[in-house]
C-alpha positions in Angstrom: 13.2 55.1 -53.3 13.8 53.6 -49.9 12.1 50.3 -49.3 10.2 49.5 -46.1 12.3 47.7 -43.6 11.7 43.9 -43.1 10.7 44.3 -39.4 8.5 47.3 -40.2 6.5 45.1 -42.6 6.1 42.4 -40.1 5.1 44.8 -37.4 2.3 46.3 -39.5 1.0 42.9 -40.5 1.0 41.7 -36.9 -0.6 45.0 -35.7 -3.5 44.5 -38.2 -4.1 40.8 -37.5 -3.8 41.2 -33.7 -6.1 44.3 -33.7 -8.7 42.6 -35.9 -8.7 39.4 -33.9 -9.0 41.2 -30.6 -11.7 43.4 -32.1 -13.8 40.2 -32.7 -13.3 38.2 -29.6 -12.2 40.7 -26.9 -14.3 43.7 -27.7 -17.3 42.3 -29.5 -18.0 38.9 -27.8 -16.1 38.4 -24.6 -18.3 40.4 -22.2 -21.5 39.0 -23.7 -20.2 35.4 -23.6 -19.2 35.7 -19.9 -22.5 37.2 -19.0 -24.5 34.5 -20.8 -22.3 31.9 -19.1 -22.5 33.3 -15.5 -25.4 35.7 -15.4 -23.3 38.0 -13.2 -21.9 41.4 -13.9 -19.4 40.9 -11.0 -18.0 37.8 -12.6 -17.7 39.4 -16.0 -15.7 42.3 -14.5 -13.5 39.9 -12.4 -12.6 37.9 -15.5 -11.8 41.0 -17.6 -9.8 42.4 -14.7 -7.7 39.3 -14.5 -6.5 39.8 -18.1 -5.4 43.4 -17.5 -3.7 42.5 -14.2 -1.8 39.6 -15.8 -0.5 41.9 -18.6 0.7 44.5 -16.1 2.5 41.9 -14.0 4.2 40.3 -16.9 5.1 43.4 -18.9 7.7 44.8 -16.5 9.8 41.6 -15.9 9.5 40.8 -19.6 11.0 44.2 -20.5 13.8 43.9 -18.0 14.8 40.3 -18.2 13.8 39.3 -21.7 13.9 42.3 -24.0 17.1 43.8 -22.4 18.5 40.3 -21.6 18.1 38.0 -24.6 17.1 40.4 -27.3 13.9 41.6 -28.8 13.5 39.0 -31.6 14.0 36.1 -29.1 11.5 37.7 -26.8 9.0 37.9 -29.6 9.6 34.2 -30.4 8.8 33.5 -26.7 5.7 35.6 -27.1 4.8 33.5 -30.1 5.1 30.3 -28.1 3.0 31.8 -25.3 0.5 33.0 -27.9 0.2 29.6 -29.6 -0.4 27.9 -26.2 -3.0 30.6 -25.3 -4.9 30.2 -28.6 -5.0 26.4 -28.1 -6.0 26.6 -24.5 -8.8 29.1 -25.3 -10.2 27.0 -28.1 -10.2 23.9 -26.0 -12.1 25.8 -23.2 -14.7 27.0 -25.7 -15.2 23.9 -27.8 -15.0 21.0 -25.3 -18.1 22.0 -23.3 -19.0 18.5 -22.0 -15.7 18.1 -20.0 -16.6 20.6 -17.2 -19.5 22.5 -15.7 -20.4 26.1 -16.4 -18.4 27.1 -13.2 -15.5 25.0 -14.4 -15.6 26.7 -17.9 -15.7 30.1 -16.2 -12.5 29.2 -14.2 -10.9 27.9 -17.4 -11.7 31.1 -19.2 -10.2 33.2 -16.3 -7.0 31.1 -16.8 -7.2 31.7 -20.5 -7.6 35.5 -20.0 -4.6 35.5 -17.7 -2.6 33.8 -20.5 -3.9 36.5 -23.0 -2.7 39.2 -20.6 0.7 37.5 -20.2 1.0 37.1 -24.0 0.5 40.8 -24.6 2.9 41.7 -21.8 5.6 39.6 -23.4 5.4 40.9 -27.0 4.3 44.5 -26.7 7.4 46.2 -25.5 9.7 44.3 -27.8 7.5 44.9 -30.8 7.4 48.7 -30.2 11.1 48.8 -29.6 12.1 46.8 -32.7 9.7 48.8 -34.8 11.2 52.1 -33.7 14.7 50.7 -34.3 13.8 49.6 -37.8 12.8 53.1 -39.0 15.2 55.8 -40.2 15.2 58.9 -38.0 13.9 61.2 -40.7 11.0 58.8 -41.4 9.9 58.1 -37.9 6.9 60.5 -37.9 5.6 58.9 -41.2 5.9 55.4 -39.9 4.4 56.2 -36.6 1.4 57.5 -38.5 1.3 54.4 -40.6 1.2 52.2 -37.5 -1.5 54.4 -35.9 -3.7 54.2 -39.0 -3.2 50.4 -39.2 -4.2 50.2 -35.5 -7.4 52.2 -36.2 -8.3 50.1 -39.2 -7.9 46.9 -37.3 -9.9 48.2 -34.4 -12.7 48.9 -36.9 -12.3 45.8 -39.0 -12.6 43.5 -35.9 -16.0 44.7 -34.7 -17.3 45.1 -38.3 -16.3 41.5 -39.0 -18.0 40.5 -35.7 -21.2 42.1 -36.9 -21.2 40.1 -40.1 -20.4 36.9 -38.2 -23.4 37.5 -35.9 -25.7 38.2 -38.8 -24.5 35.1 -40.6 -25.2 33.0 -37.4 -28.6 34.5 -36.8 -27.9 37.5 -34.5 -29.5 35.8 -31.4 -26.5 36.1 -29.0 -27.1 32.6 -27.7 -24.2 30.5 -26.4 -23.7 28.5 -29.6 -23.6 31.7 -31.7 -21.3 33.5 -29.2 -19.0 30.5 -29.1 -18.8 30.4 -32.9 -17.9 34.1 -33.2 -15.5 33.9 -30.2 -13.6 31.0 -31.9 -13.4 32.8 -35.2 -11.6 35.8 -33.5 -9.3 33.5 -31.5 -8.4 31.4 -34.6 -7.4 34.6 -36.5 -4.9 35.3 -33.7 -3.1 32.1 -34.6 -2.0 33.8 -37.8 -0.8 36.8 -35.9 1.2 34.6 -33.5 2.9 32.9 -36.4 4.3 36.3 -37.6 6.1 36.8 -34.2 8.6 34.0 -35.1 10.1 36.0 -38.0 11.3 39.2 -36.4 15.1 39.7 -36.6 17.2 42.1 -34.5 19.9 41.8 -37.2 17.7 43.7 -39.6 17.2 46.8 -37.5 19.0 50.0 -38.6 21.0 50.7 -35.5 22.6 54.2 -35.6 20.4 55.2 -38.6 17.3 55.0 -36.5 18.7 56.8 -33.4 17.0 60.0 -32.5 20.1 61.9 -31.5 19.0 65.1 -29.8 19.7 68.1 -32.0 21.4 65.9 -34.6 19.9 67.8 -37.5 21.5 71.0 -36.3 25.1 69.7 -36.2 27.4 69.7 -39.1 28.6 66.3 -40.4 32.3 67.4 -40.3 32.3 68.6 -36.7 34.2 66.5 -34.2 32.5 64.2 -31.7 33.4 66.6 -28.9 31.9 69.6 -30.8 28.7 67.7 -31.6 28.4 66.5 -28.0 28.8 70.2 -26.8 26.2 71.4 -29.3 23.8 68.7 -28.3 24.2 69.6 -24.6 23.6 73.3 -25.4 20.6 72.3 -27.5 19.2 70.3 -24.5 19.4 73.4 -22.3 18.0 75.6 -25.1 15.1 73.2 -25.6 14.1 73.6 -22.0 14.5 77.4 -22.2 12.3 77.5 -25.4 9.6 75.7 -23.5 9.7 78.2 -20.7 10.4 81.5 -22.3 7.1 81.9 -24.2 5.4 81.4 -20.8 7.6 84.0 -19.2 7.0 86.5 -22.0 3.3 85.9 -21.8 3.4 86.4 -18.0 5.1 89.8 -18.5 2.2 91.0 -20.7 -0.2 90.6 -17.9 -0.2 92.0 -14.4 -1.2 91.0 -10.9 -2.5 87.4 -10.7 -1.9 86.8 -14.4 1.8 87.7 -13.9 2.0 85.4 -10.9 0.3 82.6 -12.8 2.8 83.0 -15.7 5.8 82.9 -13.3 4.3 79.8 -11.6 3.9 78.1 -15.0 7.5 79.0 -15.9 8.8 77.6 -12.6 6.8 74.4 -13.1 8.1 74.0 -16.6 11.7 74.4 -15.6 11.3 72.0 -12.7 9.1 69.2 -14.1 8.7 69.4 -17.9 12.2 68.1 -18.6 13.4 65.4 -21.0 13.8 63.0 -18.1 10.2 63.4 -17.1 8.8 62.4 -20.5 8.7 58.7 -19.9 6.9 59.1 -16.6 4.3 61.4 -18.2 3.7 58.9 -21.0 3.4 56.0 -18.5 1.0 57.9 -16.3 -1.1 58.9 -19.4 -1.1 55.2 -20.6 -2.2 54.0 -17.2 -5.0 56.5 -16.9 -6.2 55.7 -20.5 -6.0 52.0 -19.8 -8.1 52.3 -16.6 -10.7 54.5 -18.4 -11.0 52.1 -21.4 -11.0 49.1 -19.2 -14.0 50.4 -17.3 -15.9 51.4 -20.4 -15.1 50.1 -23.9 -15.1 46.4 -23.1 -18.5 46.6 -21.5 -20.3 48.4 -24.4 -21.6 45.1 -25.9 -22.9 44.0 -22.4 -24.6 47.3 -22.0 
């Protein structure tokens, strides 16, 4: 049978370690720690917002100038360096408490959270890209499910581990206990960061992983010109197949139903094209990010 690609293995390991670590410190402890430190909901939200803003600001230039410029594996190594510095800075902030006041520690934590956002912004696009390029086209669905399942497991493992850590420490949610659990989650991230240094663009599959549109419907002996023509026809057909069921459905009705069907068909032809897919996905991700950022992180505080 076909063995799992080298980069795919690393991606799944990193995904689990990263998700578990973040499940402990970012989703279980962070809001509570900030609230105990400051006593202010406003300051908790401000610090959390800094992390997300930093990630958004770094992700776009990282994708343009790093991933497309120097390569994905080198970008991931840079991400590993940023991650190592971030882990170290966060642990120093949490453990050396006598060096600054509570206000000073809050400011240091805001800087640390900005670094965490930058770290995620650097590695995320490159990891997703190298993962997709390391999977054969016919196996893409299977491996996307694998990665999704690993993500869900890690998102569960992190908070569950946090529960056991709190029980072990006394479940009082005092500053010493919060610090201990916080440091445990951050320390686990150091292992995930280490994995980023081993990705290799040379071990991707290249043409084997390309999702050539309509490729499965062309004959291997056909000329390149013939295949290109078929793929162009398939692109047009794909749009038609999206629209025609709506048009057929509209003909079954009358009056307002018919008008609604025609409107849906026009909308599909005009906006639901292959070129619009990236914009739809980005919009969906932004909306989901805003929604989760305003809810999930604050569950422990609530």
